[in-house]
VMD Tcl script that draws the C-alpha trace (Angstrom):
set ca {
  {63.68 13.75 -89.65}
  {61.32 11.87 -87.32}
  {62.99 8.56 -88.22}
  {66.39 10.08 -87.43}
  {65.27 11.19 -83.98}
  {63.66 7.80 -83.41}
  {66.82 5.91 -84.39}
  {68.97 8.11 -82.16}
  {66.50 7.74 -79.31}
  {66.48 3.95 -79.58}
  {70.29 3.92 -79.64}
  {70.34 6.08 -76.50}
  {67.94 3.68 -74.74}
  {70.17 0.73 -75.57}
  {73.24 2.49 -74.13}
  {71.44 3.50 -70.95}
  {71.21 7.24 -71.70}
  {67.65 7.54 -70.43}
  {67.36 11.34 -70.24}
  {68.87 11.83 -73.72}
  {66.64 9.07 -75.09}
  {63.53 10.74 -73.64}
  {64.38 14.05 -75.32}
  {65.08 12.43 -78.70}
  {61.96 10.26 -78.63}
  {59.76 13.23 -77.76}
  {61.25 15.09 -80.71}
  {60.45 12.10 -82.93}
  {56.87 12.03 -81.63}
  {56.49 15.76 -82.20}
  {57.46 15.20 -85.83}
  {55.24 12.14 -86.21}
  {52.71 11.64 -83.38}
  {51.12 8.69 -85.19}
  {54.23 6.49 -85.10}
  {53.45 3.66 -82.72}
  {57.15 2.87 -82.33}
  {57.99 6.26 -80.86}
  {55.35 5.96 -78.16}
  {56.45 2.40 -77.42}
  {60.08 3.35 -76.87}
  {59.08 6.45 -74.87}
  {57.06 4.14 -72.62}
  {60.27 2.25 -71.85}
  {62.03 5.36 -70.51}
  {59.05 6.98 -68.75}
  {59.71 7.75 -65.09}
  {56.20 7.28 -63.66}
  {52.88 5.57 -64.31}
  {51.20 8.80 -65.41}
  {53.64 9.18 -68.30}
  {53.36 5.47 -69.11}
  {49.57 5.73 -69.30}
  {49.92 8.61 -71.75}
  {52.11 6.46 -73.99}
  {49.72 3.50 -73.77}
  {46.78 5.75 -74.53}
  {48.46 6.97 -77.70}
  {49.52 3.48 -78.76}
  {45.95 2.22 -78.39}
  {44.69 5.26 -80.27}
  {46.95 4.34 -83.17}
  {46.50 0.58 -82.88}
  {43.56 -0.54 -80.70}
  {44.56 -4.18 -81.24}
  {48.00 -3.87 -79.65}
  {47.78 -6.64 -77.06}
  {51.09 -5.77 -75.44}
  {49.86 -2.22 -74.74}
  {46.63 -3.59 -73.27}
  {48.66 -5.88 -71.02}
  {50.78 -2.95 -69.82}
  {47.58 -1.02 -69.17}
  {46.24 -3.81 -66.95}
  {49.53 -4.00 -65.04}
  {49.58 -0.24 -64.38}
  {45.88 -0.24 -63.51}
  {46.54 -2.89 -60.87}
  {49.31 -0.79 -59.34}
  {47.16 2.35 -59.35}
  {44.21 0.48 -57.86}
  {46.41 -0.77 -55.04}
  {47.74 2.76 -54.44}
  {44.22 4.19 -54.23}
  {43.03 1.27 -52.10}
  {45.86 1.93 -49.66}
  {44.65 5.53 -49.48}
  {40.98 4.64 -48.97}
  {39.96 5.12 -52.60}
  {38.73 2.93 -55.39}
  {39.87 3.20 -59.00}
  {37.67 2.54 -62.01}
  {39.02 2.51 -65.52}
  {38.01 2.08 -69.15}
  {40.40 0.94 -71.85}
  {40.90 3.25 -74.80}
  {39.58 2.21 -78.20}
  {39.50 4.06 -81.47}
  {36.28 5.74 -80.31}
  {37.06 6.35 -76.62}
  {40.04 7.71 -74.73}
  {41.62 6.00 -71.74}
  {40.14 7.38 -68.56}
  {41.33 6.74 -65.02}
  {39.04 8.15 -62.35}
  {39.14 7.98 -58.59}
  {35.89 7.30 -56.74}
  {36.12 7.85 -53.00}
  {35.40 4.81 -50.90}
  {36.39 6.06 -47.48}
  {37.83 9.44 -46.58}
  {40.98 9.81 -44.58}
  {40.29 11.50 -41.27}
  {42.65 14.48 -41.15}
  {41.57 16.22 -37.93}
  {42.57 19.48 -36.30}
  {42.20 18.65 -32.58}
  {41.25 15.50 -30.71}
  {38.33 15.21 -28.26}
  {40.81 14.45 -25.49}
  {42.64 17.71 -26.12}
  {39.30 19.52 -26.01}
  {38.42 18.00 -22.62}
  {41.82 19.02 -21.23}
  {41.27 22.60 -22.38}
  {37.80 22.73 -20.79}
  {39.12 21.25 -17.52}
  {41.88 23.87 -17.41}
  {39.37 26.69 -17.82}
  {37.09 25.32 -15.07}
  {40.00 24.98 -12.62}
  {41.21 28.47 -13.45}
  {37.77 29.93 -12.78}
  {37.46 27.98 -9.48}
  {40.80 29.36 -8.28}
  {39.81 32.90 -9.14}
  {42.44 33.33 -11.84}
  {41.85 36.35 -14.05}
  {41.61 34.98 -17.57}
  {42.04 37.28 -20.51}
  {39.62 36.18 -23.20}
  {41.55 35.64 -26.40}
  {39.77 34.13 -29.37}
  {42.09 32.46 -31.86}
  {40.78 31.67 -35.31}
  {40.28 27.98 -36.08}
  {42.27 27.50 -39.25}
  {41.39 24.94 -41.88}
  {37.84 26.00 -42.73}
  {36.71 27.62 -45.97}
  {36.18 30.94 -44.17}
  {39.48 30.70 -42.34}
  {41.87 28.49 -44.33}
  {45.40 27.72 -43.20}
  {47.43 30.80 -44.22}
  {49.64 30.67 -47.28}
  {53.12 29.49 -46.35}
  {52.16 28.33 -42.86}
  {53.10 24.79 -41.83}
  {49.76 23.28 -40.81}
  {49.86 20.52 -38.18}
  {47.53 17.63 -39.01}
  {46.93 14.06 -37.96}
  {45.73 11.08 -39.91}
  {43.64 8.38 -38.26}
  {42.55 5.59 -40.60}
  {42.53 1.81 -40.60}
  {44.00 1.61 -37.11}
  {46.98 3.82 -37.95}
  {47.88 7.25 -36.62}
  {50.26 9.78 -38.12}
  {51.15 13.33 -37.07}
  {52.29 15.35 -40.04}
  {52.37 18.80 -41.59}
  {51.48 20.28 -44.95}
  {52.80 23.61 -46.20}
  {52.04 25.51 -49.41}
  {55.38 26.86 -50.61}
  {54.66 28.45 -53.97}
  {51.95 28.98 -56.60}
  {52.31 29.52 -60.35}
  {49.22 30.40 -62.37}
  {48.05 32.17 -65.51}
  {50.32 32.55 -68.54}
  {53.42 31.14 -66.83}
  {51.58 28.01 -65.68}
  {49.97 27.45 -69.08}
  {53.37 27.74 -70.75}
  {54.92 25.18 -68.38}
  {52.13 22.68 -69.06}
  {52.33 23.15 -72.83}
  {56.13 22.90 -72.91}
  {56.09 19.76 -70.74}
  {54.15 17.83 -73.36}
  {52.55 19.21 -76.50}
  {49.67 16.76 -76.02}
  {48.69 18.21 -72.65}
  {45.20 19.61 -72.94}
  {43.96 23.12 -72.27}
  {42.26 24.00 -68.96}
  {38.45 24.36 -68.92}
  {36.90 27.49 -70.39}
  {37.43 30.51 -68.14}
  {40.30 28.81 -66.29}
  {44.07 28.61 -66.44}
  {46.46 26.01 -65.10}
  {47.81 26.41 -61.57}
  {50.94 24.71 -60.21}
  {51.01 24.45 -56.41}
  {54.24 23.54 -54.64}
  {53.63 21.76 -51.35}
  {55.79 20.23 -48.65}
  {54.65 17.22 -46.64}
  {56.51 16.20 -43.46}
  {55.87 13.17 -41.27}
  {56.43 14.25 -37.66}
  {55.62 11.03 -35.81}
  {53.57 7.85 -35.93}
  {52.85 5.40 -38.71}
  {53.80 5.71 -42.37}
  {52.03 8.39 -44.39}
  {50.94 8.25 -48.03}
  {49.75 11.40 -49.77}
  {49.98 12.23 -53.45}
  {48.67 14.83 -55.87}
  {45.50 12.81 -56.50}
  {44.47 13.28 -52.85}
  {44.34 17.05 -53.28}
  {41.68 19.22 -54.91}
  {41.33 22.92 -55.65}
  {38.17 24.89 -54.92}
  {37.80 27.89 -57.21}
  {34.69 29.99 -57.71}
  {32.52 27.29 -56.15}
  {33.89 24.61 -58.50}
  {35.94 21.57 -57.52}
  {38.96 20.59 -59.57}
  {40.41 17.19 -58.71}
  {43.02 14.89 -60.21}
  {40.82 13.88 -63.14}
  {42.43 16.59 -65.31}
  {45.47 14.58 -66.42}
  {48.70 16.43 -67.21}
  {51.87 14.67 -68.34}
  {55.60 15.04 -68.01}
  {56.00 18.18 -65.87}
  {58.63 16.35 -63.85}
  {60.97 16.50 -66.85}
  {60.93 20.29 -66.55}
  {61.47 20.59 -62.81}
  {57.86 20.34 -61.60}
  {57.41 16.73 -60.37}
  {53.94 15.91 -59.07}
  {53.62 15.29 -55.35}
  {54.12 11.65 -54.38}
  {54.78 11.43 -50.65}
  {55.17 7.89 -49.35}
  {56.94 8.48 -46.05}
  {57.87 5.79 -43.54}
  {60.43 7.57 -41.34}
  {59.41 10.45 -39.03}
  {61.33 13.62 -39.74}
  {61.26 13.04 -43.49}
  {59.86 15.66 -45.88}
  {58.75 15.39 -49.50}
  {58.24 18.37 -51.81}
  {56.17 18.15 -55.00}
  {53.64 19.94 -57.17}
  {49.88 19.70 -57.51}
  {48.52 20.75 -60.93}
  {44.91 21.86 -61.19}
  {42.79 24.33 -63.16}
  {41.78 27.56 -61.44}
  {39.26 30.16 -62.57}
  {41.05 33.14 -64.07}
  {39.09 35.74 -62.10}
  {39.30 33.94 -58.75}
  {41.82 35.75 -56.56}
  {41.37 33.47 -53.56}
  {41.26 29.82 -54.63}
  {41.72 27.14 -51.96}
  {43.61 23.88 -51.78}
  {41.45 21.18 -50.20}
  {41.94 17.82 -48.49}
  {39.20 15.26 -47.81}
  {36.82 16.54 -50.50}
  {36.64 16.23 -54.26}
  {34.15 16.23 -57.13}
  {32.47 13.08 -55.80}
  {32.31 13.97 -52.11}
  {31.54 17.62 -51.34}
  {30.95 17.47 -47.61}
  {32.58 20.80 -46.78}
  {32.46 20.12 -43.04}
  {34.99 17.32 -43.53}
  {37.31 19.38 -45.70}
  {40.56 21.02 -44.69}
  {41.37 24.17 -46.65}
  {44.61 26.03 -47.38}
  {44.94 29.53 -48.85}
  {46.64 29.74 -52.23}
  {47.17 33.48 -52.09}
  {48.97 35.68 -49.59}
}
mol new
graphics top color blue
foreach p $ca { graphics top sphere $p radius 0.5 }
foreach p [lrange $ca 0 end-1] q [lrange $ca 1 end] { graphics top cylinder $p $q radius 0.2 }
display resetview
């Protein structure tokens, strides 16, 4: 049965039926996960580097001496390293052997500076207040909450205005949390996406977070799922928990590389969340390696 699916999958690849080939090859792998050929052909029709790394990982598990797989790993690692370098991060990797699994981890090198308000804007506000007082204007004291902190995160569903200042570039952009799936439904999506996807940590479930990123003005913006963490019950969950193939089931991971102002990208961030935590937070600028909460920007993941 596995050989039949494999043969049909290979035939579909050769005729350009990529989606059909992917389905058939995954069925072949489900029947025989130790067939190096199935993983090799699935690699050829994978739509992103995350899925390709999963295939390479399995190939090297089966055959650690596969030089072609090692070469593909180096090529993808170079691409990922460049992506992280462009985003102020550094990538370190270890190649899988029969004793160790392939691991790709991001180690922060320099944080992006996503700020809420500039110093210049602050000076203008102070000047306005001083002039108003001098002229005898009656000012009603209204205190607005400063959103983006852990105590007062950006509200769920609100389009938060941000700016990015790094490496001489400046971008004005927004981020909005559109939807959240967690618990049984999220676990089912992850399992159905790929039977090799692992379970969340003990006491946690998977959470799928749908976000929208829009470049309003300025220079090009790059933001992907690996830039985003979840804070739950005092724990940080970053992109080190690898999950494969959710895009095949309608939940593509966020990958926003935007050059033109006015453009929006919608995608999903997949992270564990503690089961009993009713108010987890999405976080920018912090992760498991850098926990300076004062530099973090936080978004509510519950209404």
